[in-house]
C-alpha positions as CSV (number, residue, x, y, z in Angstrom):
1,M,60.5,43.8,190.9
2,S,57.2,41.9,189.6
3,R,56.9,38.4,189.1
4,R,55.9,36.5,186.0
5,R,52.6,35.2,185.7
6,R,52.8,31.4,185.0
7,L,51.1,29.9,182.2
8,K,48.2,27.3,183.5
9,I,47.7,24.8,180.8
10,T,44.2,23.0,181.9
11,P,43.2,19.5,181.6
12,V,40.3,20.7,179.1
13,L,42.9,22.4,176.7
14,I,45.2,19.1,176.8
15,A,42.1,17.5,176.2
16,L,41.4,19.5,173.2
17,N,44.6,19.3,171.5
18,I,44.9,15.5,171.8
19,L,41.6,15.1,170.2
20,V,42.5,17.6,167.4
21,I,46.0,15.9,166.8
22,G,43.8,12.4,166.8
23,V,41.5,13.5,164.2
24,I,44.4,14.3,161.9
25,V,46.3,11.0,162.4
26,I,43.0,9.0,161.8
27,F,41.9,11.4,158.5
28,Y,45.2,10.9,157.1
29,G,45.6,7.7,158.1
30,T,42.5,6.3,156.6
31,R,43.4,8.3,153.2
32,F,46.9,6.5,153.2
33,I,45.3,3.5,153.9
34,F,42.8,3.9,151.2
35,Y,45.1,5.5,148.6
36,Y,47.9,2.4,149.4
37,N,45.6,-0.2,148.5
38,K,43.9,1.8,145.3
39,F,47.8,2.3,144.0
40,N,49.9,-0.5,144.9
41,G,48.9,-3.9,143.5
42,K,45.8,-4.4,145.3
43,K,44.8,-8.4,144.8
44,T,42.3,-9.9,143.2
45,S,40.0,-12.4,144.9
46,D,41.6,-15.1,143.8
47,G,45.1,-14.0,144.6
48,T,46.7,-12.2,141.5
49,V,47.4,-8.9,140.8
50,S,45.0,-6.8,138.4
51,L,46.8,-4.7,135.3
52,V,45.3,-1.6,136.2
53,N,46.5,-1.4,140.1
54,E,50.1,-2.2,138.9
55,I,49.5,0.6,136.7
56,L,48.6,3.0,139.2
57,K,51.7,2.4,141.5
58,K,53.5,4.9,139.2
59,Q,51.1,7.7,139.6
60,S,53.3,11.0,139.2
61,Y,52.1,13.4,142.4
62,V,55.1,16.2,142.2
63,D,55.8,16.5,138.5
64,L,52.7,16.5,136.7
65,T,54.0,17.1,133.5
66,T,55.5,13.9,133.0
67,G,54.6,10.1,134.0
68,L,51.4,8.7,134.8
69,V,49.1,12.1,135.9
70,F,45.5,12.2,137.3
71,D,43.4,14.3,135.2
72,E,40.8,15.6,137.8
73,E,38.2,17.6,135.2
74,N,37.7,13.9,133.2
75,N,38.7,11.5,136.2
76,I,41.2,9.6,134.0
77,Y,44.5,8.9,134.2
78,R,47.2,9.5,131.3
79,Y,50.8,9.1,130.7
80,K,52.6,12.8,129.9
81,G,56.0,13.0,128.6
82,N,58.9,10.5,127.5
83,V,57.9,8.2,129.7
84,D,59.9,4.5,129.5
85,D,57.9,2.1,131.8
86,N,54.2,2.2,130.1
87,Y,54.9,-1.2,127.7
88,I,52.4,-3.9,127.4
89,E,52.9,-6.5,125.0
90,Y,49.4,-8.3,123.6
91,S,49.3,-11.0,120.7
92,G,53.1,-10.5,119.2
93,I,52.5,-6.9,119.3
94,L,54.2,-4.2,121.4
95,Y,51.9,-1.2,122.7
96,R,52.5,1.8,124.9
97,I,49.9,2.3,127.7
98,I,48.0,6.0,127.3
99,G,46.2,5.8,130.0
100,I,43.2,4.6,132.0
101,D,39.6,5.6,131.4
102,N,36.7,6.5,134.0
103,E,36.1,2.8,133.8
104,N,38.9,1.2,134.9
105,N,40.4,0.3,131.9
106,V,43.5,0.5,130.4
107,K,44.0,2.5,126.5
108,A,47.1,1.7,124.8
109,V,49.0,2.5,121.3
110,S,50.9,0.2,119.2
111,D,54.4,1.2,119.7
112,N,55.2,1.5,116.1
113,V,53.5,1.3,112.8
114,V,51.7,-2.0,111.9
115,T,51.1,-1.7,108.6
116,L,50.6,0.8,105.5
117,M,47.3,1.4,104.0
118,Y,45.2,3.9,102.3
119,S,43.0,5.4,105.3
120,G,39.7,6.4,104.0
121,L,39.4,9.0,106.9
122,E,38.1,11.8,104.7
123,K,34.6,9.5,105.1
124,G,34.8,9.8,109.1
125,F,36.1,7.0,111.5
126,S,33.0,4.8,111.0
127,K,33.2,4.8,107.2
128,S,36.8,4.6,106.8
129,Y,38.9,1.5,105.3
130,V,41.5,1.6,108.7
131,N,38.0,0.7,110.8
132,K,37.0,-2.2,108.6
133,W,40.6,-3.3,109.1
134,L,41.0,-3.1,112.8
135,N,37.3,-3.8,113.8
136,K,35.4,-7.2,113.0
137,S,32.1,-7.1,111.7
138,D,29.7,-8.4,108.9
139,V,30.9,-7.0,106.5
140,E,33.4,-9.0,104.2
141,H,36.9,-9.3,104.6
142,S,36.4,-6.7,107.8
143,G,38.8,-7.3,111.1
144,I,41.9,-8.3,109.5
145,Y,43.6,-7.4,112.4
146,K,41.2,-8.4,115.1
147,N,41.7,-11.7,113.6
148,T,45.4,-11.7,114.8
149,M,44.4,-11.8,118.4
150,Y,44.5,-14.2,121.4
151,G,41.1,-14.0,123.9
152,S,40.5,-10.5,122.4
153,E,36.6,-11.2,124.0
154,E,38.3,-11.7,127.6
155,Y,40.9,-9.2,127.4
156,L,39.6,-6.4,125.2
157,S,36.7,-3.6,125.9
158,Y,35.4,-0.5,123.8
159,T,37.6,2.2,123.4
160,Y,37.1,5.9,123.6
161,M,38.0,8.3,120.9
162,C,37.5,12.2,120.4
163,N,35.7,12.9,117.9
164,D,35.8,16.8,117.5
165,V,36.5,18.5,114.5
166,I,40.0,20.6,114.7
167,D,40.9,23.3,112.7
168,D,42.9,25.2,115.5
169,L,45.3,23.7,116.7
170,A,45.6,26.2,119.8
171,N,42.3,24.7,120.3
172,I,42.0,21.1,120.3
173,T,39.1,20.0,122.0
174,C,37.5,16.2,123.2
175,E,33.7,17.3,123.5
176,D,32.5,14.1,121.5
177,N,34.3,11.5,123.2
178,T,32.5,8.0,122.4
179,N,33.5,4.3,122.6
180,D,31.6,2.7,119.7
181,Y,34.5,0.9,118.1
182,E,37.4,-2.1,120.3
183,M,40.1,-0.7,118.0
184,T,40.7,3.2,117.0
185,L,43.2,5.4,116.2
186,L,45.1,8.4,118.5
187,S,43.0,12.0,117.6
188,L,44.7,14.3,118.0
189,Y,43.6,15.5,121.6
190,D,45.5,11.7,122.5
191,Y,48.6,13.4,120.8
192,A,48.4,16.8,122.1
193,N,47.7,15.6,126.1
194,A,50.6,12.7,126.1
195,G,52.8,15.7,125.2
196,G,53.1,16.0,121.4
197,K,56.2,15.8,119.6
198,E,58.1,15.6,123.2
199,S,56.1,12.3,124.5
200,Y,56.6,8.6,123.7
201,L,53.6,8.9,121.3
202,N,56.6,10.6,118.7
203,N,58.4,7.4,117.8
204,G,60.1,8.6,114.4
205,E,57.4,7.6,112.1
206,S,54.5,8.7,110.2
207,F,50.9,7.8,111.2
208,Y,47.2,8.6,110.3
209,L,45.4,10.3,113.3
210,S,41.2,9.7,113.6
211,T,40.6,13.7,113.7
212,L,39.5,15.6,110.7
213,D,39.2,19.6,109.9
214,S,35.9,21.3,108.8
215,N,37.6,20.3,105.1
216,K,37.6,16.6,105.8
217,G,41.3,16.9,105.9
218,N,42.8,14.3,107.9
219,Y,45.4,15.0,110.3
220,F,48.8,12.8,110.4
221,I,52.0,13.2,112.6
222,T,55.2,13.4,110.5
223,E,58.5,11.7,111.4
224,S,59.6,14.5,112.9
225,G,56.7,14.3,115.2
226,E,54.9,17.5,113.6
227,V,51.0,17.5,113.3
228,G,50.2,17.8,109.4
229,I,47.3,17.4,107.5
230,N,46.4,15.6,104.6
231,K,43.8,16.2,101.7
232,I,44.9,13.7,99.0
233,T,43.0,10.6,99.7
234,S,45.8,8.7,98.0
235,K,48.5,9.5,100.4
236,V,49.7,6.6,102.4
237,Y,51.1,6.7,106.0
238,G,51.1,4.1,108.6
239,V,48.6,2.6,111.1
240,R,49.0,2.7,115.1
241,P,46.0,0.8,116.4
242,V,44.4,1.7,119.7
243,I,43.2,-0.8,122.3
244,T,41.7,-0.9,125.5
245,F,42.2,-3.6,127.8
246,T,39.4,-4.4,130.4
247,G,39.8,-3.1,134.3
248,K,39.5,-7.2,135.0
249,T,42.5,-7.8,133.3
250,K,45.1,-9.8,135.5
251,L,48.9,-9.0,135.4
252,L,50.7,-12.5,134.4
253,S,54.4,-10.4,134.4
254,G,56.5,-7.6,133.5
255,N,57.5,-4.2,135.1
256,G,56.3,-1.9,132.0
257,T,59.6,-1.6,131.0
258,K,60.7,-2.5,127.1
259,N,63.1,-5.0,127.9
260,E,60.0,-6.5,130.4
261,P,56.7,-5.1,129.0
262,Y,53.2,-6.3,131.2
263,R,52.0,-9.4,129.7
264,I,48.7,-10.5,130.3
265,E,48.2,-13.8,127.7
266,S,50.1,-16.9,127.6
267,H,49.7,-20.0,125.9
268,D,51.7,-23.3,125.0
269,I,53.7,-22.8,122.1
270,N,54.1,-26.3,120.4
271,N,53.2,-25.6,116.8
272,I,53.7,-23.6,114.0
273,N,49.9,-22.5,114.1
274,D,50.4,-21.7,117.9
275,V,52.8,-18.7,117.2
276,Y,51.9,-14.8,117.5
277,V,51.9,-12.3,114.6
278,G,54.9,-10.7,114.4
279,D,57.1,-13.7,116.0
280,I,60.2,-14.9,114.5
281,I,60.9,-18.5,112.6
282,K,64.4,-19.7,111.2
283,F,64.0,-21.6,107.8
284,N,66.7,-22.6,105.9
285,D,69.1,-20.4,107.5
286,S,67.0,-17.4,107.2
287,T,64.6,-15.6,109.4
288,Y,61.5,-15.2,108.6
289,K,58.5,-12.8,110.7
290,V,55.0,-13.8,110.8
291,V,52.4,-11.8,109.2
292,S,49.3,-13.8,109.4
293,K,47.5,-16.8,110.2
294,D,44.7,-18.9,108.7
295,E,43.1,-22.6,109.0
296,K,46.1,-24.0,106.5
297,G,48.9,-22.7,108.4
298,I,50.9,-19.4,108.4
299,R,52.1,-16.6,106.1
300,A,55.8,-15.2,107.0
301,A,57.9,-12.6,105.4
302,L,61.9,-12.7,105.2
303,N,63.0,-10.3,107.9
304,G,65.4,-8.5,105.3
305,V,65.9,-8.7,101.2
306,L,66.7,-12.0,99.6
307,T,70.0,-12.5,99.2
308,I,72.3,-15.4,97.2
309,D,76.0,-16.1,97.6
310,G,76.3,-13.3,99.8
311,K,74.3,-10.3,97.5
312,E,71.3,-8.8,97.4
313,V,68.9,-10.0,94.7
314,T,67.1,-7.3,92.4
315,R,64.8,-7.9,89.7
316,K,62.0,-6.1,87.8
317,F,58.5,-6.8,88.2
318,S,57.8,-8.0,84.9
319,N,58.0,-7.1,81.4
320,S,54.7,-5.2,80.8
321,N,52.0,-5.9,83.5
322,S,51.3,-5.4,87.3
323,R,49.8,-8.5,88.0
324,L,51.5,-11.0,89.9
325,S,51.9,-14.6,88.5
326,A,54.2,-17.2,87.5
327,N,53.8,-16.3,83.4
328,S,57.5,-15.8,81.9
329,G,59.0,-12.6,82.8
330,N,57.1,-12.1,86.1
331,L,58.4,-11.8,89.8
332,G,56.1,-14.7,90.7
333,R,57.9,-16.9,87.8
334,Y,60.9,-16.1,89.4
335,L,60.0,-16.8,92.9
336,N,58.0,-19.7,92.4
337,V,60.4,-21.4,89.8
338,D,63.6,-20.5,89.9
339,Y,64.1,-19.4,93.5
340,Y,61.9,-22.1,94.8
341,Q,63.9,-25.1,92.7
342,S,66.6,-24.2,94.8
343,M,65.4,-24.4,98.3
344,E,65.8,-27.3,100.8
345,N,63.1,-28.3,103.3
346,K,60.3,-27.3,100.7
347,D,57.7,-29.9,101.6
348,Y,57.2,-27.5,104.8
349,L,55.4,-25.1,102.1
350,D,52.3,-24.7,101.1
351,G,50.1,-22.7,98.1
352,N,48.1,-20.5,98.7
353,Y,46.0,-17.4,97.2
354,W,47.3,-13.6,96.4
355,Y,44.9,-11.2,95.8
356,V,45.9,-8.9,92.9
357,S,43.0,-6.7,91.7
358,T,43.4,-3.0,90.9
359,Q,42.2,-0.2,92.9
360,T,40.5,3.1,91.6
361,L,40.9,6.8,93.0
362,N,37.0,6.2,93.5
363,N,37.5,3.0,95.9
364,L,40.5,2.9,97.3
365,D,39.7,0.4,99.8
366,Y,42.0,-2.7,100.8
367,S,39.3,-5.2,100.3
368,K,39.0,-4.3,96.6
369,V,41.9,-6.3,95.7
370,Y,40.1,-9.3,96.9
371,D,38.3,-9.5,93.5
372,S,41.0,-11.3,91.5
373,K,43.4,-13.6,92.8
374,T,46.4,-15.8,92.3
375,F,47.6,-18.9,93.6
376,L,51.3,-19.4,94.6
377,R,53.5,-20.7,97.0
378,I,55.8,-17.6,97.1
379,G,54.3,-14.0,96.8
380,I,55.2,-10.3,98.2
381,L,53.6,-8.6,100.9
382,G,51.0,-5.8,99.7
383,L,49.2,-3.0,101.3
384,S,47.5,-3.5,104.6
385,D,49.7,-6.4,105.4
386,L,51.1,-6.2,108.7
387,F,54.5,-5.6,109.1
388,I,54.8,-3.9,105.2
389,N,56.9,-1.2,106.5
390,E,59.7,-2.8,108.0
391,V,61.8,-3.6,105.2
392,N,62.6,-0.3,102.6
393,N,63.5,-0.7,98.7
394,V,61.3,-3.6,97.6
395,F,58.2,-4.2,95.7
396,T,54.8,-4.7,96.6
397,V,51.9,-7.0,95.3
398,T,49.4,-4.1,95.0
399,R,48.9,-2.7,91.5
400,G,49.2,1.3,90.8
401,I,45.8,2.9,90.8
402,E,43.9,2.5,87.4
403,S,47.1,1.3,86.1
404,D,48.3,-2.4,84.3
405,D,52.0,-0.8,84.1
406,V,52.5,0.6,87.5
407,I,53.5,-1.0,90.9
408,L,53.5,0.4,94.3
409,V,56.7,-0.2,96.2
410,L,58.3,0.7,99.3
411,N,61.5,3.1,98.4
412,K,64.7,3.5,100.0
413,D,63.0,6.2,102.7
414,G,60.6,3.9,103.5
415,N,58.0,5.9,101.7
416,I,55.2,4.2,99.4
417,Y,55.9,5.0,95.4
418,S,54.2,4.0,92.0
419,D,56.9,3.2,89.7
420,L,57.0,1.3,86.3
421,V,56.9,-2.6,86.7
422,T,60.3,-2.7,84.3
423,S,62.1,-0.8,87.5
424,S,64.2,-3.1,89.3
425,Y,64.2,-3.1,93.2
426,N,64.9,-5.9,96.2
427,I,62.7,-8.7,96.8
428,R,61.0,-9.7,100.5
429,P,59.7,-13.6,99.7
430,V,56.5,-14.0,101.6
431,F,56.1,-17.8,102.1
432,N,53.2,-20.0,102.8
433,F,54.0,-22.5,106.1
434,K,52.1,-25.9,106.3
435,K,50.1,-25.6,109.9
436,N,51.3,-29.2,111.2
437,I,55.2,-28.3,111.6
438,E,56.4,-28.9,115.3
439,I,58.2,-26.0,117.1
440,K,61.6,-27.4,118.3
441,S,63.2,-24.6,120.4
442,G,63.5,-20.4,120.6
443,K,61.6,-18.0,122.1
444,G,60.4,-16.3,119.0
445,T,62.3,-13.4,118.8
446,V,65.1,-12.3,116.8
447,D,68.0,-13.3,118.9
448,S,66.5,-16.7,119.9
449,P,63.8,-17.4,116.8
450,Y,61.6,-20.0,116.8
451,V,63.2,-23.5,115.0
452,L,61.1,-25.3,112.8
453,G,60.9,-29.2,113.9
454,E,59.3,-32.0,111.9
455,L,56.1,-32.0,109.8
456,N,53.4,-34.5,110.5
457,E,51.8,-34.7,107.5
458,E,49.2,-37.0,109.2
459,E,47.3,-34.3,110.9
């Protein structure tokens, strides 16, 4: 009977095993510490948490079809799929975070369309009306959207945008990627790489993309989330601004959900001029949405259509002319005489200019309307005004193209449509509020609107 040989483990082999295990522990331990510090709310030197590090905590490691996914080839992060934790609120507008660029900046797009306008995108983004409306420059009437923002010099950086011309939807590229502007639009590449119609970018609205085809047609997204291409310069779609927050931006509050979006800016609201665009104020038992601000005060639109004694008011625009005015038979006359005289607290309101020039097919630039103006206390919204898209079946102040008897309306389906001035529609009044009105209470939301206090005429 043979004896089994006993296997001897030499001290050298034991030492080698211990060394290998130690190397593995050190390697993966340091990687764990590195990535934990990178992705889990690393604090800045003053003890606050940076926005970008808070977002990076949500990176997806297993399912790379949804969530915040790292694109190793481009060294960027992007949100993909139908995510619900990428909300950020800034200057009264709710945005969705698109991702993090290779410079550690945070790119975001407005959750909803903020205005309707002719785009001029067939000229390319740099020469488009949308670019002028978004970005402030030396050009007169530029930066309408930029002017609504608090602390943009501190919080905003330049935004990367794909400029590739795309003719084949099966081959969407981004080889020409530049950051020449602070604010841009979504590109076809952005939309496709987020998951297209199956992603958070499909919000049930029609909106422009920045991308063109080789025939100067501009791509857009339909209400169902499909990709369309527009070759008619007078067609109107929605604008969803894309902005970029600098990597140094600090997080004040929020967890990225719709109910608790990330917030990066805050200031005291004591006076009506302290409010954001998009805030809701209560006046004479109705609520109004702030659509613009200037040195005289704020402009706010009724959060619905005008009703009297519980009934919706419908009227024709005028007997013959599409220019808003206080002349007899004009909608402006009804609003500024008949309706105005029936109001309480009229001393809170101020007069201001409404711009009413016509546009031509050769020049659909929104700033063309500034060539003619009328002075009124109460008016209505027009193309390129914030939140014009939120109430349907109403007149706009924008006149028909090259026509004196046609006015643009927002029809029952929410589309811009030309109709005769003698047609009847609902009315969404817009007021100019004086700047020295105290904010007594409220949070500026639909459920808790700001309640106006005393008017200080001495300031």
